[in-house]
C-alpha positions as CSV (number, residue, x, y, z in Angstrom):
1,M,-17.9,-12.2,18.3
2,C,-15.4,-9.1,18.2
3,E,-15.5,-6.7,21.2
4,E,-16.4,-3.3,20.3
5,R,-13.6,-1.8,22.5
6,M,-10.0,-3.2,22.0
7,T,-7.3,-2.9,24.6
8,E,-3.7,-1.8,23.5
9,S,-2.5,-5.2,23.0
10,V,-4.8,-6.7,20.6
11,F,-3.9,-10.4,21.1
12,E,-3.5,-12.6,24.2
13,P,0.1,-12.5,25.4
14,P,1.8,-15.7,26.7
15,G,0.3,-16.6,30.0
16,A,-2.5,-14.0,29.9
17,D,-5.6,-14.7,31.8
18,R,-8.3,-15.2,29.3
19,R,-11.0,-14.0,31.6
20,A,-9.3,-10.6,31.7
21,G,-10.7,-9.5,28.4
22,W,-7.9,-10.4,25.8
23,P,-9.6,-10.9,22.5
24,R,-8.6,-14.2,20.6
25,R,-8.7,-12.9,17.0
26,P,-8.6,-9.7,14.9
27,C,-11.9,-8.0,13.9
28,K,-10.4,-5.9,11.2
29,P,-7.2,-6.5,8.9
30,A,-5.6,-3.6,10.5
31,E,-5.6,-5.4,14.0
32,A,-3.8,-8.3,12.3
33,R,-1.2,-6.0,10.9
34,R,-0.6,-4.4,14.2
35,A,-0.2,-7.9,15.7
36,V,2.5,-8.6,13.2
37,E,4.2,-5.4,13.5
38,R,4.4,-5.8,17.4
39,A,5.7,-9.4,17.0
40,V,8.4,-8.4,14.7
41,A,9.4,-5.2,16.5
42,E,9.8,-7.4,19.8
43,R,11.9,-9.8,18.0
44,C,14.3,-7.0,16.5
45,R,14.7,-5.5,19.9
46,T,15.6,-8.8,21.4
47,T,18.0,-9.8,18.8
48,H,19.5,-6.4,18.2
49,R,18.9,-7.2,14.2
50,P,17.1,-4.6,12.2
51,C,14.2,-5.9,10.1
52,D,14.1,-5.1,6.5
53,A,11.3,-2.6,5.8
54,A,10.3,-4.3,2.6
55,A,10.1,-7.7,4.3
56,L,8.1,-6.3,7.2
57,S,5.7,-4.8,4.3
58,D,5.3,-8.1,2.9
59,A,4.4,-9.8,6.2
60,L,1.8,-7.0,6.7
61,L,0.2,-7.4,3.5
62,V,0.1,-11.4,3.8
63,A,-1.5,-10.9,7.2
64,S,-3.9,-8.6,6.0
65,E,-4.8,-10.6,3.0
66,L,-5.3,-13.8,5.1
67,T,-7.7,-12.1,7.5
68,T,-9.5,-10.3,4.6
69,N,-9.9,-13.6,2.9
70,A,-11.2,-15.3,6.1
71,M,-13.7,-12.4,6.7
72,L,-15.0,-12.2,3.3
73,H,-15.0,-16.0,2.1
74,G,-14.4,-18.2,5.2
75,G,-17.3,-17.2,7.5
76,G,-14.9,-15.1,9.7
77,V,-11.7,-15.5,11.7
78,T,-11.9,-18.3,14.4
79,D,-8.3,-18.1,15.4
80,F,-5.2,-16.0,14.7
81,R,-1.6,-16.6,15.7
82,V,1.6,-14.7,14.7
83,D,5.2,-16.0,15.7
84,V,8.5,-14.8,14.4
85,V,10.5,-18.1,13.9
86,G,14.0,-18.0,12.6
87,P,14.3,-15.7,9.8
88,G,10.6,-15.3,9.2
89,V,7.1,-14.4,10.6
90,R,4.7,-17.1,10.6
91,V,1.0,-16.1,10.4
92,S,-1.8,-18.4,10.8
93,V,-5.5,-17.6,10.3
94,S,-8.2,-19.9,10.8
95,D,-11.8,-19.7,9.6
96,R,-15.2,-21.6,9.5
97,S,-14.9,-22.6,5.8
98,D,-13.9,-26.0,4.3
99,E,-13.2,-24.5,1.0
100,L,-9.7,-24.3,-0.4
101,P,-8.5,-20.9,-1.6
102,V,-8.6,-20.4,-5.4
103,T,-7.0,-18.1,-7.8
104,K,-9.5,-16.4,-10.3
105,P,-8.7,-15.5,-13.5
106,P,-8.2,-11.7,-13.8
107,T,-11.1,-11.4,-16.5
108,D,-14.5,-12.9,-16.7
109,R,-16.0,-14.9,-19.6
110,Q,-16.8,-11.6,-21.5
111,G,-13.1,-10.4,-21.0
112,R,-14.2,-7.9,-18.4
113,R,-11.7,-7.2,-15.5
114,R,-12.8,-8.8,-12.1
115,L,-12.8,-7.0,-8.9
116,G,-10.9,-9.1,-6.2
117,G,-9.3,-12.3,-6.7
118,H,-5.9,-10.9,-6.1
119,G,-5.4,-11.9,-2.4
120,W,-4.3,-15.7,-2.5
121,P,-2.0,-15.2,-5.3
122,I,-0.2,-12.4,-3.1
123,V,0.0,-14.6,-0.2
124,C,1.5,-17.3,-2.4
125,R,4.1,-15.2,-3.9
126,L,5.3,-13.3,-0.9
127,S,5.5,-16.4,1.5
128,R,8.3,-18.8,1.6
129,D,5.9,-21.7,2.8
130,V,2.0,-21.8,2.7
131,R,0.0,-24.5,4.2
132,V,-3.7,-25.1,4.5
133,S,-4.8,-27.5,7.1
134,D,-8.3,-28.9,7.8
135,L,-9.5,-28.4,11.4
136,P,-11.1,-31.3,13.4
137,S,-14.0,-29.3,14.3
138,G,-14.5,-28.0,10.6
139,G,-13.1,-25.0,8.9
140,K,-9.3,-24.7,7.9
141,C,-6.3,-22.9,9.3
142,I,-3.8,-21.3,6.6
143,T,-0.3,-20.6,7.8
144,A,2.2,-18.6,5.8
145,V,5.8,-17.9,6.7
146,V,7.2,-14.8,5.1
147,P,10.9,-14.1,5.2
148,L,12.0,-11.0,7.2
149,Y,15.8,-10.8,6.2
């Protein structure tokens, strides 16, 4: 389970000693957004190329939606990864559910507006590439690549 107290760096940096207390996954969507912000900021520093603020906003929203959906519908986040690859940021969120994400109509059978159901369409619209993979131990991993430039 998630730790009550989080360190400054929310996710395991490359080469970190797992026994040193680095959490493996976000406990809240805000932690996923911070991980994306850090990864993109580091890439911008090393490439000396500024990131489009609107593009970063899209990446943060995708990370938040994937994490929220895993928590609400997938039995919780089992793994989380963020990488800046080429001109985009790749966010991967794994959960315990084998069920595929679905898009629900905005209204129910009586014509009343539904609450929720907007996250998956947002992820698909903002991402250049979205993949859903079954995990060998059960559950799934959703990977989305969001353009940064």
